[in-house]
C-alpha positions in Angstrom: 13.6 2.5 -20.0 12.8 4.3 -16.9 10.4 7.1 -16.9 10.3 10.0 -14.8 7.1 11.1 -13.1 6.6 14.1 -11.0 5.7 13.6 -7.3 2.1 15.1 -7.8 1.7 12.1 -10.5 3.8 9.7 -8.0 1.2 10.4 -4.9 -2.1 10.2 -7.2 -0.8 6.8 -8.7 0.2 5.2 -5.1 -3.1 6.0 -3.9 -4.8 4.7 -6.7 -2.4 1.6 -6.9 -1.3 2.1 -10.2 2.2 1.5 -9.2 4.1 -0.2 -6.4 7.3 1.2 -4.5 10.2 -1.3 -5.5 13.4 0.6 -4.3 14.7 3.7 -2.7 17.7 5.9 -3.7 19.6 9.0 -1.9 17.6 11.0 -4.3 15.0 9.1 -6.3 11.9 6.9 -5.5 11.8 3.8 -7.9 8.2 2.2 -8.9 6.8 -0.4 -11.0 3.2 -0.9 -12.5 1.0 -3.9 -13.4 2.8 -4.2 -16.8 6.5 -4.1 -15.6 6.9 -0.7 -16.7 9.5 0.9 -14.6 9.1 4.8 -13.4 11.3 6.9 -10.8 10.6 10.1 -9.0 13.1 12.9 -8.0 12.3 13.1 -4.3 15.2 15.0 -2.5 15.1 13.9 1.3 
């Protein structure tokens, strides 16, 4: 199950190293954490 995160959370987690970018879409960025949990963030260009 992919969980949605908000842009502020995404930025904080990237800075801390909690998540890693895995893919980019036209509307979303996709991430994974150290436990293989998947996340996405709606980041419209």
